[in-house]
N, C-alpha and C positions, 0 to 999 in steps of 0.2 A: 270618588267615582272610580279612579283607577283601581283601588282596592276591590271594589265591587266587581268590576269586569274581570279582575284576576280570579276572584272566587268563582265567578260564573264559568270561566274557562276550565279551572280545576275540576269543578263539578262535572262539566261536559265530559272531560277526559276520564273521570272515574266512571261515568255512566257508559261511555264507549268501551272502556276495559272490561266492565261487568258484562256488557252485551256480547262482546267478542268471546270471553271465556265461557259464557252460557252456550253459544253456538258451538264452540269447539267441543264442550262436554256432550252436547246432543249428537254431534257428528262422530265422536270417538268414545262415547260413554260405555259402550258394549266391550271395549278393549280391542276392537277390530281396527287394524290399520288399513289405510287406503287400499294397500295392495291385496288385502284379504277380503275386501268388501265384496268382490265378484265371485267368491268361491261358490262352487256347486254344491248342493245338499248331497250329491253323490260322491263328493271327494272322500277318498279313502276306500271306496267300494272297488276301485280298479285293481285291487290286489285280491279280490275274491277268486277262488278257483273257477266258479261260474258266476259271472258278472251279474246275471239276473236273478240269482237265488242267494239268500243269505245262508249261513251255516245252519241255523235253526230251521229255516224253510226246507233246506235239503234234508235235514234229519227228519222232519215231520212227514215228508213224502216217502222216505225210505222205511219209516216205521208205521205207515198207514194211519197217521192221525187224522182227525176229522177236518181240521182247518176251516171250520164253519161252512163246509160244502153242502151240508144237509139242512141248512137253516130253513129253506123253503118247507121241508117236511116237518122238522122239529117244532116249528113255531106255529105250524098250522094243524097241530093235533096228530102227528104220526110219530110215536115214540121210537127211539133207537135202542138197540140191544145192549149196548154197554151201560147206559143209565137205567134201563129196565132191570138188568141184573143187579145193579147197585141198590135199587130200591125193591128188590125181590120181597123183602119181608112186609113193608107197608102196602105193597101191591097184592100181596097174598098169592104169589105165583105157586102153582102147583108143581110137582115134580116134572111132569112132562113139558110144561111151559119153560121151566129152567133149562132143561136138556135141549129143547129146541132152540132157546134163545142163545145158549152157549155155542151150539153148533153154528147158528147163524153168525154169530160175532166171529167165530173162528174162521169161517169161510170168507166173510167180508174182509177181515184183516189180511188174509193171505192174498186175496184179489187186489186190495188197496195197495199193499207193499209191492206187488208185482207191477202194478200200473204206475205207482210212484217212481220205482226204479227206472222204468221205461222213460218217464217224463224227465227225470233228472238227467238220463243219458242223452235224451233229444236236446234238452237245454245246453248240456256240455258240447254237443256237436255243433249247434248254432254258434255258441260262443267260440269255439275252435275255428269255425269257418271265417268269422269276423276277425279274429286274432292273426290268423294266417293270411288274411287278405284274399280268401279264396271264396268270394261271395259275389253274387250278382243277382239280378231280379229273379231269374228262373230258380236258382238254388235257394234263394231266400224263401220263395213261395213254397217249395218243398218242405224246408225246415219248419216254417210256421204252420202249414197245414198238419203236418205230423204232430207237432205240439198241441195244436188245437184239438185234434182228434183224441189225444191222450187226455187232455184236460177234460173233455166232455165225457169220456168213459169213466174217468175217476170220479167225477161229480155224479154221474148216473149210478155208479156202484154205491156211493154213500146214500143216495136218495132212495134207490131201490131196496136197500137194506131196511130203511125205515118203513117202507111199504110192507115188506115181508114180516117185519117185527109186529106191526100193527095187527096183521092177520092172526098172530099167535095169541092176541089179548082179547078180553071181553070188552064191551063198550064201557062198563063200569071201571075196568082197570085203566083204559085209556084216558077216561076222565080224571081218575085219581092221579095218574101220572102227570097230567097237566097241572093239577093243583100242587103236587109235591114238588114240581119243577118251578113253581111260581108263575106259571102262565095264566092261571085263572084264580079268581077269589073264591074263598070257601063259602058255602052256604052254611046255615046254622046246623042242620042235622049232620052234614058231611063233616063239619068241623069237630063236632062231638065224637064222631067215630074216629077221626084221625088222631085225636088225643089219646085214644086207647093203645096206639102203637108206639 
């Protein structure tokens, strides 16, 4: 009986050891120490030049990239000039359409870069105000209103460009653009035509 009780005690100790090890593994299995468990996902971003913008976001703004600001137009049947020009051959653009699309893209890029540069500067000024502890409710409102206005103007520029590009195309070209971009499924006759290009 004493031997059986000893075995039961040993078995209980083994189960307790396994349970404790399993719990420890779940708690620290990711390699994170208790001290690092509360780290913010923002950790490391405090060294950014402008805290609210990554280097790639800043670059996109300064170079006039789309940054998905024109999705409301693009995905609702309003082509943009850049992709229209990329698809010039299958869309069968004529020379006038090409020239007008190129001019529209150049104007838009210039406007987007200018607005992007202003937006980067506005974000830099907001960041500087916080860093220098020169911020209160009134100055904060001024900074955020300025940033909001620039964000709205930039998005409007991207969307307006899609409106203008659509006016340069025929309804057939607009439909073909949607097909080529993968937004619509081909019909049998259209599919046959598209295979010729």
